[in-house]
N, CA, C and O atoms as a MOPAC input file, in Angstrom:
PM7 MOZYME 1SCF
protein

 N    226.23900 1   164.16800 1   276.95100 1
 C    225.67800 1   162.39800 1   277.10000 1
 C    227.02900 1   161.42000 1   276.84000 1
 O    227.85500 1   161.38300 1   275.92700 1
 N    226.83700 1   160.56700 1   278.21300 1
 C    227.56000 1   159.53000 1   278.08700 1
 C    227.18300 1   158.81400 1   277.10200 1
 O    225.97600 1   158.76400 1   276.86600 1
 N    227.94600 1   158.21000 1   276.42400 1
 C    226.95300 1   156.72100 1   275.16400 1
 C    228.33400 1   155.42100 1   275.96300 1
 O    229.54700 1   155.55700 1   276.11900 1
 N    227.29700 1   154.14400 1   276.32400 1
 C    228.21600 1   153.26500 1   276.55500 1
 C    227.58300 1   152.14400 1   275.49200 1
 O    226.40700 1   152.07500 1   275.13600 1
 N    228.51900 1   151.41900 1   275.14700 1
 C    227.92200 1   150.21800 1   274.19900 1
 C    228.20600 1   148.65300 1   275.52700 1
 O    229.14200 1   148.02500 1   276.02300 1
 N    226.90200 1   148.68400 1   275.55900 1
 C    226.51000 1   147.90700 1   276.69500 1
 C    226.81900 1   146.08200 1   276.69500 1
 O    226.03600 1   145.21100 1   276.31900 1
 N    228.24600 1   145.90500 1   277.26100 1
 C    228.02000 1   144.94400 1   277.51600 1
 C    228.18900 1   144.12200 1   278.92800 1
 O    229.20700 1   143.59700 1   279.37800 1
 N    226.76700 1   144.18100 1   279.52400 1
 C    225.93800 1   143.39800 1   280.68100 1
 C    224.73900 1   143.30300 1   280.89500 1
 O    224.26800 1   143.96100 1   279.96700 1
 N    223.67000 1   142.83000 1   281.65100 1
 C    221.90200 1   142.36600 1   281.34000 1
 C    221.94600 1   143.11500 1   281.52100 1
 O    221.65500 1   143.76800 1   280.51900 1
 N    222.31100 1   144.10600 1   282.84100 1
 C    221.83500 1   144.44200 1   283.49300 1
 C    221.75600 1   145.81300 1   282.62200 1
 O    220.78600 1   146.52800 1   282.87100 1
 N    222.72100 1   146.28500 1   281.57300 1
 C    223.35100 1   147.38200 1   280.84500 1
 C    222.02200 1   146.82200 1   279.55000 1
 O    221.90100 1   147.36800 1   278.45300 1
 N    221.67600 1   146.35100 1   279.74700 1
 C    220.65500 1   145.84300 1   278.18700 1
 C    219.38400 1   145.88800 1   278.48300 1
 O    218.55400 1   146.18700 1   277.62400 1
 N    219.02100 1   145.57200 1   279.84900 1
 C    217.54800 1   145.88100 1   280.28300 1
 C    217.32500 1   147.21800 1   280.25400 1
 O    216.20000 1   147.51100 1   279.84900 1
 N    218.23300 1   148.39100 1   280.63800 1
 C    218.26800 1   149.90000 1   280.62100 1
 C    217.88600 1   150.10100 1   279.26600 1
 O    216.89300 1   150.73500 1   278.90800 1
 N    218.75800 1   149.50500 1   278.48000 1
 C    218.26900 1   149.71500 1   277.27300 1
 C    216.13400 1   149.21400 1   276.55700 1
 O    215.16700 1   149.89600 1   276.21700 1
 N    216.38600 1   147.89700 1   276.66600 1
 C    215.50700 1   147.11700 1   276.98100 1
 C    213.71000 1   148.41400 1   277.37200 1
 O    212.59200 1   148.61900 1   276.89800 1
 N    214.47500 1   148.81900 1   278.34700 1
 C    213.28200 1   149.47500 1   279.23200 1
 C    213.08600 1   151.14600 1   279.05200 1
 O    212.48400 1   151.71100 1   279.96500 1
 N    213.64900 1   152.10200 1   277.71900 1
 C    213.89800 1   153.18500 1   277.27700 1
 C    212.86000 1   153.12000 1   275.99200 1
 O    212.11700 1   153.92500 1   275.43200 1
 N    213.23000 1   151.63900 1   275.81600 1
 C    212.89700 1   151.01000 1   273.76200 1
 C    211.62900 1   151.30600 1   274.22200 1
 O    210.93000 1   152.21900 1   273.78200 1
 N    211.18600 1   150.17900 1   275.52300 1
 C    209.52000 1   149.55600 1   276.07700 1
 C    208.92000 1   151.39700 1   276.34700 1
 O    207.74600 1   151.62500 1   276.05500 1
 N    209.37100 1   152.00100 1   276.62800 1
 C    208.76900 1   153.49900 1   276.60800 1
 C    208.45600 1   154.34200 1   275.53600 1
 O    207.36600 1   154.88900 1   275.36900 1
 N    209.42900 1   154.43300 1   274.82000 1
 C    209.69300 1   155.13800 1   273.88700 1
 C    208.54200 1   154.32900 1   272.22000 1
 O    207.77200 1   154.99100 1   271.52400 1
 N    208.79900 1   153.06600 1   272.09000 1
 C    208.30400 1   152.38100 1   271.58900 1
 C    206.34300 1   152.02500 1   271.65700 1
 O    205.31900 1   152.40000 1   271.08600 1
 N    206.80400 1   151.00200 1   272.83800 1
 C    205.40300 1   150.41800 1   273.52000 1
 C    204.23600 1   151.12800 1   273.69800 1
 O    203.16100 1   151.19700 1   273.10200 1
 N    204.90500 1   151.82600 1   275.03200 1
 C    203.72200 1   152.94500 1   275.85100 1
 C    203.35300 1   154.11100 1   274.99000 1
 O    202.24300 1   154.56300 1   274.70500 1
 N    204.77400 1   154.55500 1   274.58300 1
 C    204.60300 1   156.40600 1   273.75500 1
 C    203.65300 1   155.55100 1   272.38500 1
 O    202.46500 1   155.84000 1   272.24300 1
 N    204.20400 1   154.69900 1   271.61800 1
 C    203.45800 1   154.78300 1   269.84900 1
 C    202.67600 1   153.45800 1   269.61400 1
 O    202.42000 1   153.05200 1   268.48100 1
 N    202.28600 1   152.76400 1   270.83000 1
 C    201.92700 1   151.84300 1   270.97300 1
 C    202.28600 1   151.02500 1   270.07800 1
 O    201.36500 1   150.25900 1   269.79200 1
 N    203.50700 1   150.79400 1   269.33300 1
 C    204.06100 1   149.15200 1   269.40600 1
 C    203.72500 1   148.21500 1   269.77800 1
 O    203.76300 1   148.04300 1   270.99600 1
 N    203.10300 1   146.87800 1   268.68000 1
 C    202.78300 1   145.74400 1   270.06200 1
 C    204.15900 1   145.24600 1   270.78300 1
 O    205.06100 1   145.58800 1   270.02000 1
 N    204.58400 1   144.74200 1   271.65300 1
 C    205.65000 1   144.17400 1   272.20400 1
 C    206.58000 1   143.21400 1   271.28900 1
 O    207.77100 1   142.93100 1   271.16100 1
 N    205.35800 1   142.89300 1   270.74500 1
 C    206.19800 1   141.41400 1   270.53300 1
 C    206.87400 1   141.77100 1   268.78800 1
 O    207.49500 1   141.05200 1   268.00600 1
 N    206.46200 1   143.01200 1   268.70800 1
 C    206.57000 1   143.40900 1   267.19700 1
 C    208.59600 1   144.38600 1   267.73300 1
 O    209.64500 1   144.45900 1   267.09300 1
 N    208.22000 1   144.86900 1   269.03900 1
 C    209.30300 1   145.51800 1   269.45200 1
 C    210.33700 1   145.08700 1   269.99300 1
 O    211.29600 1   145.82100 1   270.23200 1
 N    210.30600 1   143.77000 1   270.28400 1
 C    210.97600 1   142.78800 1   270.94000 1
 C    211.55300 1   141.87800 1   269.96400 1
 O    210.55500 1   141.24700 1   269.61700 1
 N    212.95200 1   141.20900 1   269.01700 1
 C    212.54400 1   140.18800 1   268.39400 1
 C    214.09500 1   139.90500 1   268.52600 1
 O    214.87800 1   140.56100 1   269.21300 1
 N    214.50900 1   138.38300 1   267.44000 1
 C    215.47300 1   137.61300 1   268.06800 1
 C    216.69800 1   138.36600 1   267.21900 1
 O    217.64800 1   137.60100 1   267.38600 1
 N    217.17900 1   139.52800 1   266.35400 1
 C    217.88900 1   140.49700 1   266.48400 1
 C    218.49600 1   141.14400 1   267.65600 1
 O    219.52200 1   141.79100 1   267.44900 1
 N    217.92700 1   141.06100 1   269.12500 1
 C    218.19900 1   141.87800 1   270.67600 1
 C    219.18300 1   141.26500 1   270.73100 1
 O    220.28200 1   141.81700 1   270.66700 1
 N    219.03800 1   140.00600 1   270.86100 1
 C    220.59700 1   138.59800 1   271.41100 1
 C    221.51900 1   138.75300 1   270.52100 1
 O    222.63500 1   138.41000 1   270.91000 1
 N    221.43500 1   139.25400 1   269.17200 1
 C    223.20300 1   139.45700 1   268.50300 1
 C    223.75200 1   140.65800 1   268.88100 1
 O    224.84900 1   140.90600 1   269.38100 1
 N    222.75500 1   141.42800 1   268.54600 1
 C    222.63400 1   143.19000 1   268.17400 1
 C    223.47700 1   143.99500 1   268.89800 1
 O    223.13400 1   143.97400 1   270.08000 1
 N    224.53600 1   144.77500 1   268.68000 1
 C    225.30700 1   145.81500 1   269.98900 1
 C    224.13900 1   147.33900 1   270.22600 1
 O    223.58300 1   148.27400 1   269.64800 1
 N    224.32800 1   146.72500 1   271.40100 1
 C    223.19200 1   147.80300 1   272.18400 1
 C    223.86200 1   148.90800 1   272.71200 1
 O    224.83200 1   148.78200 1   273.45900 1
 N    223.32100 1   150.17000 1   272.30800 1
 C    223.78300 1   151.44400 1   272.78300 1
 C    222.99100 1   152.05000 1   274.04400 1
 O    221.77400 1   151.88000 1   273.98300 1
 N    223.38900 1   152.60900 1   274.97900 1
 C    222.99700 1   153.56000 1   275.80000 1
 C    223.46300 1   154.97700 1   276.04300 1
 O    224.65700 1   155.21200 1   275.85600 1
 N    222.65800 1   155.95000 1   276.43800 1
 C    223.30800 1   157.09400 1   276.17300 1
 C    222.65300 1   158.04300 1   277.74400 1
 O    221.42700 1   158.14300 1   277.79800 1
 N    223.42400 1   158.63900 1   278.84200 1
 C    223.17000 1   158.44500 1   280.28200 1
 C    223.46700 1   160.10300 1   280.21100 1
 O    224.57000 1   160.63300 1   280.07800 1
 N    221.99000 1   160.84900 1   280.35600 1
 C    222.23500 1   162.28900 1   280.82900 1
 C    222.81100 1   162.44100 1   281.87500 1
 O    222.47600 1   161.54900 1   282.65500 1
 N    223.71600 1   163.31600 1   282.42000 1
 C    223.56000 1   163.55500 1   283.91800 1
 C    223.71900 1   162.29200 1   284.38700 1
 O    223.98900 1   162.67000 1   285.52700 1
 N    223.78400 1   161.01100 1   284.47800 1
 C    224.28600 1   159.69300 1   284.44800 1
 C    222.71800 1   159.34800 1   284.72200 1
 O    222.57700 1   158.79400 1   285.81200 1
 N    221.30800 1   159.56900 1   283.88300 1
 C    220.35200 1   158.91000 1   283.93700 1
 C    220.14700 1   158.34400 1   282.67900 1
 O    220.86100 1   158.84300 1   281.80900 1
 N    219.57800 1   157.67300 1   282.39900 1
 C    219.13400 1   156.73700 1   280.69900 1
 C    218.22500 1   157.78700 1   280.29600 1
 O    217.06600 1   158.01700 1   280.64100 1
 N    219.12700 1   158.46700 1   279.36400 1
 C    218.28600 1   159.09000 1   278.25600 1
 C    217.58700 1   158.58700 1   277.30300 1
 O    216.36500 1   158.72100 1   277.24000 1
 N    218.24300 1   157.99400 1   276.51000 1
 C    218.75500 1   157.43300 1   275.17300 1
 C    218.73000 1   155.79000 1   274.74700 1
 O    218.89900 1   155.29800 1   275.86300 1
 N    218.60000 1   154.40400 1   273.62000 1
 C    218.77900 1   153.47800 1   273.25700 1
 C    219.04500 1   153.07100 1   271.92400 1
 O    218.36900 1   153.56200 1   271.01900 1
 N    219.78500 1   152.38200 1   271.71600 1
 C    218.80600 1   151.94400 1   270.02200 1
 C    220.28600 1   150.94000 1   269.85200 1
 O    221.30300 1   151.12500 1   270.52200 1
 N    220.17000 1   150.19000 1   269.12100 1
 C    220.58200 1   148.60900 1   268.57800 1
 C    221.07600 1   149.13800 1   266.97400 1
 O    220.56700 1   149.80400 1   266.07300 1
 N    222.57900 1   148.30200 1   267.24700 1
 C    223.02400 1   148.25800 1   266.33700 1
 C    223.74500 1   146.73100 1   265.20000 1
 O    224.58600 1   145.91200 1   265.57200 1
 N    222.87900 1   146.80500 1   263.46200 1
 C    223.60500 1   145.62900 1   263.61600 1
 C    223.79000 1   145.72100 1   262.39900 1
 O    223.04700 1   146.27700 1   261.59000 1
 N    225.72600 1   144.68000 1   262.00300 1
 C    226.25800 1   144.43300 1   261.07900 1
 C    225.80600 1   143.41000 1   259.95300 1
 O    226.18300 1   142.25100 1   260.12200 1
 N    225.03000 1   143.69600 1   258.79900 1
 C    224.88900 1   142.76900 1   258.14700 1
 C    225.76100 1   143.48500 1   256.61000 1
 O    226.12000 1   144.65400 1   256.46800 1
 N    225.87400 1   142.64400 1   255.88400 1
 C    226.38700 1   142.44600 1   255.02000 1
 C    227.81500 1   143.55100 1   254.95600 1
 O    228.80000 1   143.44600 1   255.68700 1
 N    227.56400 1   144.81800 1   253.66200 1
 C    228.56700 1   145.63700 1   253.94600 1
 C    228.39900 1   146.78000 1   254.88400 1
 O    229.19300 1   147.64300 1   255.25900 1
 N    226.91600 1   146.50700 1   255.21200 1
 C    226.58400 1   148.40000 1   255.96400 1
 C    226.14800 1   147.87100 1   257.16700 1
 O    226.04200 1   146.66100 1   257.36800 1
 N    225.76700 1   149.15500 1   258.36300 1
 C    225.63300 1   148.97300 1   259.19200 1
 C    223.78200 1   148.96500 1   259.41500 1
 O    223.03100 1   149.25300 1   258.48300 1
 N    223.51200 1   148.75900 1   260.16800 1
 C    221.96300 1   149.13000 1   260.34800 1
 C    220.79300 1   149.25600 1   261.58200 1
 O    220.19900 1   148.44700 1   262.29500 1
 N    220.80600 1   150.60900 1   261.43500 1
 C    220.72200 1   151.19000 1   262.90000 1
 C    219.42600 1   151.42900 1   263.33500 1
 O    218.67200 1   152.37000 1   263.09200 1
 N    219.26300 1   150.30400 1   264.10200 1
 C    217.48200 1   150.56700 1   264.80200 1
 C    217.60000 1   150.52300 1   265.86800 1
 O    218.46800 1   150.12100 1   266.64300 1
 N    216.27200 1   151.15100 1   265.96700 1
 C    215.00700 1   150.92200 1   267.56500 1
 C    215.95800 1   151.77800 1   268.09200 1
 O    216.82900 1   151.35200 1   268.85000 1
 N    215.86900 1   153.12300 1   267.71900 1
 C    216.81500 1   154.60800 1   267.76200 1
 C    215.46300 1   155.41900 1   269.48800 1
 O    214.23900 1   155.54400 1   269.47800 1
 N    215.93600 1   155.57600 1   270.02100 1
 C    214.82000 1   155.98000 1   270.98400 1
 C    215.12800 1   156.58400 1   271.86400 1
 O    215.79800 1   156.00100 1   272.71600 1
 N    214.69800 1   158.39600 1   272.12400 1
 C    215.13600 1   159.07900 1   272.93600 1
 C    213.95700 1   159.06300 1   273.89900 1
 O    212.76100 1   158.85000 1   273.69700 1
 N    214.95600 1   159.48300 1   275.51900 1
 C    212.57700 1   159.50600 1   275.90000 1
 C    212.17800 1   160.99600 1   275.88300 1
 O    212.82400 1   162.04000 1   275.78900 1
 N    210.63300 1   160.64700 1   276.03300 1
 C    210.43000 1   162.34400 1   275.84800 1
 C    210.86100 1   163.78100 1   276.39800 1
 O    210.82500 1   164.92700 1   275.95100 1
 N    211.30600 1   163.14500 1   277.63900 1
 C    212.04500 1   164.37000 1   278.83500 1
 C    213.23000 1   164.70900 1   277.89000 1
 O    213.29200 1   165.87600 1   277.50200 1
 N    213.97600 1   164.01600 1   277.56200 1
 C    215.55000 1   164.49300 1   277.25600 1
 C    215.39400 1   165.01200 1   275.42200 1
 O    216.44100 1   165.44800 1   274.94300 1
 N    214.33000 1   164.96800 1   274.60600 1
 C    214.22800 1   165.02000 1   273.00600 1
 C    214.75000 1   166.83900 1   273.43700 1
 O    214.67600 1   167.59300 1   274.40700 1
 N    215.37000 1   166.87100 1   271.78300 1
 C    215.44100 1   168.29000 1   271.99500 1
 C    216.89300 1   168.55200 1   272.52800 1
 O    217.26200 1   169.54400 1   273.15500 1
 N    217.57600 1   167.56400 1   272.18900 1
 C    219.13400 1   167.83500 1   273.50000 1
 C    220.20000 1   167.43500 1   272.35600 1
 O    221.41400 1   167.45000 1   272.55900 1
 N    219.63800 1   167.09700 1   271.20100 1
 C    220.28500 1   166.77400 1   270.02200 1
 C    221.28000 1   165.11900 1   270.73200 1
 O    222.32200 1   164.74600 1   270.19400 1
 N    220.66800 1   164.39400 1   271.93600 1
 C    220.94700 1   163.20400 1   272.29600 1
 C    220.83100 1   162.08000 1   270.64600 1
 O    221.62900 1   161.28800 1   270.14300 1
 N    219.74200 1   162.44000 1   270.33300 1
 C    218.98400 1   160.96500 1   269.16700 1
 C    220.43700 1   161.56800 1   268.05200 1
 O    221.31300 1   160.70400 1   268.00900 1
 N    220.62500 1   162.26800 1   267.58900 1
 C    222.05500 1   162.55000 1   267.10200 1
 C    223.31900 1   162.22700 1   267.45800 1
 O    223.88700 1   161.64900 1   266.53200 1
 N    223.97300 1   162.35800 1   268.39100 1
 C    224.57100 1   162.29400 1   269.85800 1
 C    224.66800 1   160.26500 1   269.66700 1
 O    225.79700 1   159.77400 1   269.66800 1
 N    223.65400 1   159.48600 1   269.54900 1
 C    223.96700 1   158.21400 1   269.56900 1
 C    223.67800 1   157.54500 1   267.99000 1
 O    223.51600 1   156.37100 1   267.65800 1
 N    223.68600 1   158.52800 1   267.35900 1
 C    224.01200 1   157.97700 1   266.18300 1
 C    225.24300 1   157.84000 1   265.53400 1
 O    225.72100 1   156.76900 1   265.15800 1
 N    225.86300 1   159.20500 1   265.38100 1
 C    227.06900 1   159.11300 1   265.47400 1
 C    227.94300 1   158.39200 1   266.44600 1
 O    229.13400 1   158.33000 1   266.14200 1
 N    227.54200 1   157.81200 1   267.61300 1
 C    228.52900 1   156.56700 1   267.72100 1
 C    228.24900 1   155.32300 1   267.33300 1
 O    229.02200 1   154.36700 1   267.40100 1
 N    226.65700 1   155.31600 1   266.73900 1
 C    227.04900 1   153.80400 1   266.26400 1
 C    227.25200 1   154.37200 1   264.57900 1
 O    227.56700 1   153.38200 1   263.91800 1
 N    227.20600 1   155.13200 1   264.03100 1
 C    228.15200 1   155.27300 1   262.81400 1
 C    230.23000 1   155.20900 1   263.28300 1
 O    231.33300 1   154.98800 1   262.78400 1
 N    229.92700 1   155.37700 1   263.84500 1
 C    231.75200 1   155.56000 1   264.70000 1
 C    232.01800 1   154.74800 1   264.50700 1
 O    233.07500 1   154.54700 1   263.90900 1
 N    230.89400 1   153.40300 1   265.05600 1
 C    231.22900 1   152.08700 1   265.38100 1
 C    231.02500 1   151.45100 1   264.19500 1
 O    231.77700 1   150.48900 1   264.03900 1
 N    230.33900 1   151.64100 1   263.39400 1
 C    230.29000 1   151.10200 1   261.86800 1
 C    231.53000 1   150.89900 1   260.62400 1
 O    231.81700 1   150.00400 1   259.83000 1
 N    232.20500 1   152.61800 1   261.04000 1
 C    233.30900 1   153.04300 1   260.66900 1
 C    234.59100 1   151.71600 1   261.40300 1
 O    235.30600 1   150.93000 1   260.78200 1
 N    234.45100 1   151.93000 1   262.91700 1
 C    235.51900 1   150.98300 1   262.99500 1
 C    235.27400 1   149.92200 1   262.53800 1
 O    236.29600 1   149.25100 1   262.68500 1
 N    234.37100 1   149.22700 1   261.96300 1
 C    234.36000 1   148.14200 1   261.45000 1
 C    234.49600 1   147.78200 1   259.97900 1
 O    234.38500 1   146.77100 1   259.28600 1
 N    234.76000 1   148.95000 1   259.83300 1
 C    235.51500 1   149.77400 1   257.89100 1
 C    234.06900 1   148.86000 1   257.02600 1
 O    234.28800 1   147.79000 1   256.45700 1
 N    232.82900 1   149.41000 1   257.05700 1
 C    232.25500 1   148.86500 1   256.65000 1
 C    231.95600 1   150.49600 1   255.86700 1
 O    232.22300 1   151.60200 1   256.33800 1
 N    231.24900 1   150.12700 1   254.39700 1
 C    231.33400 1   151.89300 1   253.85700 1
 C    230.12800 1   153.24200 1   254.47400 1
 O    230.29600 1   154.44800 1   254.65200 1
 N    228.23600 1   151.82000 1   254.77100 1
 C    228.08700 1   152.71800 1   255.18100 1
 C    226.57200 1   152.27100 1   255.99900 1
 O    226.38300 1   151.06500 1   256.15900 1
 N    225.72600 1   153.05900 1   256.40400 1
 C    224.85500 1   152.64700 1   257.20000 1
 C    223.39500 1   152.95200 1   256.88600 1
 O    223.06600 1   153.91900 1   256.20000 1
 N    222.44400 1   151.99300 1   257.47300 1
 C    221.30100 1   151.87700 1   256.57900 1
 C    220.48400 1   151.79900 1   257.90500 1
 O    220.81800 1   151.47700 1   259.04500 1
 N    219.15600 1   152.25200 1   257.30000 1
 C    217.70800 1   152.51300 1   258.70800 1
 C    216.33300 1   153.02200 1   258.57700 1
 O    215.93700 1   154.16900 1   258.37000 1
 N    215.76900 1   152.04900 1   258.72200 1
 C    214.22000 1   152.08400 1   258.33500 1
 C    213.84100 1   153.33800 1   259.29000 1
 O    214.19200 1   153.25000 1   260.46600 1
 N    213.17100 1   154.46300 1   258.88100 1
 C    213.19800 1   155.86200 1   259.76500 1
 C    211.54600 1   156.31000 1   259.29600 1
 O    210.94000 1   156.77600 1   258.33200 1
 N    211.36800 1   155.94100 1   260.33500 1
 C    209.68400 1   156.94400 1   260.78200 1
 C    209.44500 1   157.82500 1   260.44400 1
 O    209.52400 1   158.81100 1   261.17600 1
 N    209.05500 1   157.90100 1   259.23000 1
 C    208.27700 1   159.12600 1   258.08500 1
 C    208.31200 1   160.56600 1   259.02300 1
 O    208.75600 1   161.50000 1   258.35500 1
 N    208.07000 1   160.81300 1   259.93600 1
 C    207.94300 1   162.17400 1   261.33600 1
 C    209.35400 1   162.02500 1   261.19000 1
 O    209.75200 1   163.18300 1   261.31700 1
 N    210.23500 1   161.38600 1   261.02300 1
 C    211.61500 1   161.67600 1   261.61400 1
 C    212.69600 1   161.81400 1   260.31800 1
 O    213.92100 1   161.92700 1   260.36400 1
 N    211.83200 1   161.76500 1   259.19300 1
 C    212.79100 1   161.39000 1   257.78000 1
 C    213.99200 1   162.80800 1   257.62400 1
 O    215.17000 1   162.67200 1   257.29400 1
 N    213.10700 1   164.51200 1   258.05800 1
 C    214.00500 1   164.81000 1   257.54800 1
 C    214.90600 1   165.53700 1   258.34900 1
 O    215.55500 1   166.53600 1   258.04000 1
 N    214.85200 1   164.57500 1   260.01100 1
 C    216.14400 1   165.12600 1   260.91700 1
 C    216.98300 1   163.79500 1   260.18600 1
 O    218.12500 1   164.03100 1   259.79200 1
 N    216.50400 1   162.59600 1   260.02800 1
 C    217.39100 1   161.79900 1   259.27100 1
 C    218.19100 1   162.77500 1   257.94800 1
 O    219.41100 1   162.92100 1   257.87200 1
 N    217.37700 1   163.25100 1   257.16600 1
 C    218.20900 1   163.88800 1   256.08000 1
 C    219.12400 1   164.89800 1   256.37500 1
 O    220.00800 1   165.03900 1   255.53000 1
 N    219.17000 1   165.95800 1   257.75900 1
 C    220.13400 1   166.94100 1   258.50100 1
 C    221.23600 1   165.47100 1   258.40300 1
 O    222.26500 1   165.65600 1   257.75300 1
 N    221.17700 1   165.05700 1   258.58500 1
 C    222.86200 1   164.26800 1   259.43800 1
 C    223.13700 1   163.48900 1   258.00900 1
 O    223.69700 1   162.40800 1   258.19100 1
 N    222.87800 1   163.78600 1   256.69100 1
 C    223.27200 1   162.82700 1   255.83800 1
 C    223.09400 1   161.69400 1   255.05700 1
 O    223.93600 1   161.24400 1   254.27900 1
 N    221.37200 1   160.97900 1   255.38900 1
 C    221.09900 1   160.44200 1   255.04800 1
 C    220.14600 1   161.02700 1   254.02800 1
 O    219.66700 1   162.15600 1   253.92300 1
 N    219.98600 1   159.70900 1   253.16800 1
 C    219.18400 1   159.89500 1   251.82000 1
 C    218.11300 1   158.71400 1   251.55800 1
 O    218.46900 1   157.54900 1   251.38400 1
 N    217.10500 1   159.02800 1   251.55200 1
 C    215.96900 1   158.46700 1   251.44300 1
 C    215.91500 1   157.59600 1   249.98700 1
 O    215.92400 1   158.14600 1   248.88600 1
 N    215.85200 1   155.99300 1   250.21900 1
 C    215.85200 1   155.21500 1   248.89900 1
 C    214.84400 1   154.14300 1   248.42800 1
 O    214.84100 1   153.47700 1   247.39300 1
 N    213.82700 1   154.16200 1   249.66900 1
 C    212.37000 1   153.67900 1   249.30700 1
 C    211.03600 1   154.53100 1   249.08100 1
 O    211.02400 1   155.72700 1   249.37300 1
 N    210.28200 1   154.09800 1   248.72700 1
 C    208.57100 1   154.67900 1   249.32600 1
 C    208.11300 1   154.40200 1   250.30000 1
 O    208.73300 1   153.54400 1   250.92800 1
 N    207.24900 1   154.77100 1   250.72800 1
 C    207.16500 1   154.67300 1   252.41300 1
 C    206.04500 1   153.13700 1   252.59500 1
 O    205.22000 1   152.77200 1   251.75700 1
 N    206.30700 1   152.54600 1   253.75600 1
 C    206.01700 1   151.44700 1   253.43500 1
 C    205.14600 1   151.14000 1   255.56600 1
 O    205.63000 1   151.71000 1   256.54300 1
 N    204.32200 1   150.48700 1   255.62100 1
 C    204.19800 1   150.55500 1   257.23300 1
 C    205.20000 1   149.13700 1   258.10700 1
 O    205.34000 1   147.94000 1   257.85700 1
 N    205.55900 1   149.76600 1   258.84600 1
 C    206.31800 1   148.77100 1   259.95100 1
 C    205.00700 1   148.65400 1   261.36800 1
 O    203.83300 1   149.02000 1   261.30900 1
 N    205.60500 1   148.13700 1   262.32500 1
 C    204.56000 1   148.48000 1   263.47900 1
 C    202.84900 1   149.18600 1   263.49100 1
 O    201.96700 1   149.16200 1   264.35000 1
 N    202.90900 1   149.69600 1   262.31500 1
 C    201.23000 1   150.10900 1   261.61600 1
 C    202.17900 1   151.81600 1   261.41900 1
 O    201.45300 1   152.79100 1   261.22400 1
 N    203.57000 1   152.03700 1   261.47600 1
 C    203.66400 1   154.02000 1   261.82200 1
 C    204.19800 1   153.16900 1   259.27700 1
 O    204.44900 1   152.21000 1   258.54800 1
 N    203.95200 1   154.82500 1   259.40200 1
 C    204.67900 1   155.01200 1   257.88300 1
 C    205.94300 1   155.00600 1   257.94400 1
 O    206.32900 1   155.94100 1   258.64600 1
 N    207.20400 1   154.07000 1   257.32700 1
 C    208.31200 1   154.63200 1   257.15400 1
 C    209.04900 1   154.11600 1   256.24800 1
 O    209.11300 1   152.97000 1   255.80500 1
 N    209.68400 1   155.19900 1   255.97300 1
 C    211.41900 1   154.98200 1   254.69400 1
 C    212.95200 1   154.25800 1   255.04200 1
 O    213.68200 1   154.55200 1   255.98900 1
 N    213.14400 1   153.47700 1   254.23900 1
 C    214.32600 1   153.37300 1   253.92200 1
 C    215.61900 1   154.23500 1   253.68000 1
 O    215.57000 1   154.65700 1   252.52500 1
 N    216.68500 1   154.63100 1   254.28300 1
 C    217.35100 1   155.76900 1   254.27000 1
 C    218.90600 1   154.51200 1   254.10400 1
 O    218.93800 1   153.30100 1   254.32100 1
 N    219.86600 1   155.33800 1   253.70200 1
 C    220.90500 1   155.13700 1   254.11500 1
 C    221.97600 1   156.38200 1   253.39000 1
 O    221.74600 1   157.29400 1   252.59600 1
 N    223.19100 1   155.93000 1   254.06800 1
 C    224.21300 1   157.37500 1   254.23500 1
 C    225.68300 1   156.63900 1   254.11500 1
 O    226.04700 1   155.86300 1   254.99900 1
 N    226.23700 1   156.83400 1   253.34100 1
 C    227.71600 1   156.57000 1   252.56300 1
 C    228.59300 1   157.27300 1   253.97300 1
 O    228.61600 1   158.43800 1   254.37000 1
 N    229.25900 1   156.06100 1   254.49500 1
 C    230.28800 1   156.74800 1   255.00400 1
 C    231.51000 1   157.20700 1   254.83800 1
 O    232.05200 1   157.85800 1   255.73100 1

């Protein structure tokens, strides 16, 4: 998969379309909760498989960590390690900015996926957009 850091409005729209399909259509997240004020200032990533948009995410640099958010892989591309690859790209970006850790709020069904990537759960379960989540952290 080729991963780009979004530079143009058109690339950002590709990221938003992927997120729309995964979160709003597939997981029934309300659009007003999926899209927020952080979309304007976050760094967005898009992953392409054979030239086709397959994955997207956004990253915010907050205090002393990078906050991984809105990690989405289209259903037809799951099972190909694309989620892992886009997370690695975000972690590399965090390291380039000399921040010591990555943090994310994981849907509980994906908690073991993140544990395999070195993330540690640091919260109890909480609800976000009607979906159970936990906060996880990784020292880079």
